C-alpha positions as CSV (number, residue, x, y, z in Angstrom):
1,M,0.0,0.0,0.0
2,V,2.7,2.5,0.9
3,D,4.7,1.4,-2.2
4,E,1.6,2.1,-4.4
5,E,1.2,5.6,-2.9
6,L,4.9,6.4,-3.3
7,T,4.8,5.2,-6.9
8,A,1.8,7.3,-7.6
9,H,3.4,10.4,-6.1
10,I,6.6,9.9,-8.1
11,T,4.5,9.4,-11.3
12,E,2.3,12.4,-10.7
13,V,4.7,14.9,-9.1
14,G,8.2,13.3,-9.6
15,P,11.3,14.8,-8.1
16,V,11.1,18.5,-7.9
17,E,14.2,20.7,-8.1
18,F,14.6,23.4,-5.4
19,E,17.3,25.9,-4.7
20,L,18.4,24.9,-1.2
21,P,21.3,26.0,1.1
22,D,24.2,23.6,1.1
23,L,25.4,23.4,4.7
24,T,28.1,20.9,4.0
25,T,30.7,23.2,2.7
26,G,31.0,25.8,5.4
27,E,30.3,28.5,2.8
28,R,27.0,30.2,2.1
29,L,26.1,28.3,-1.1
30,I,22.7,27.8,-2.7
31,Q,22.5,24.7,-4.9
32,P,19.8,23.0,-6.9
33,R,18.6,19.8,-5.3
34,A,16.0,17.3,-6.4
35,V,13.5,16.5,-3.7
36,L,11.4,13.4,-4.0
37,L,8.8,13.9,-1.2
38,T,6.9,17.1,-1.7
39,S,3.4,18.3,-1.1
40,G,0.6,17.2,-3.4
41,R,1.1,20.5,-5.3
42,G,4.9,20.0,-5.6
43,K,5.8,22.4,-2.9
44,L,8.8,22.0,-0.5
45,L,7.8,20.4,2.8
46,T,9.1,22.9,5.4
47,D,8.6,23.2,9.1
48,I,6.1,26.0,8.4
49,Y,4.1,23.8,6.0
50,W,3.9,21.0,8.6
51,S,2.9,23.4,11.4
52,E,0.1,24.8,9.2
53,L,-0.9,21.3,8.1
54,W,-1.3,20.0,11.7
55,A,-2.7,23.2,13.2
56,G,-6.3,22.2,12.7
57,R,-5.7,18.7,13.9
58,R,-4.0,20.0,17.1
59,R,-7.0,22.1,17.9
60,R,-9.4,19.1,17.6
């Protein structure tokens, strides 16, 4: 079941490229990175996104 959902997500959305900070070099670099798990609309999953997503559920 999870494999089917993941396959569907990859087929529908696919890896999405974002400009992200590269913290591995010690320099302030922004590099393109392909991200596999995104929102259903192909947006980057951030702490703010998760907080907004769970806000209504926390209230309930």
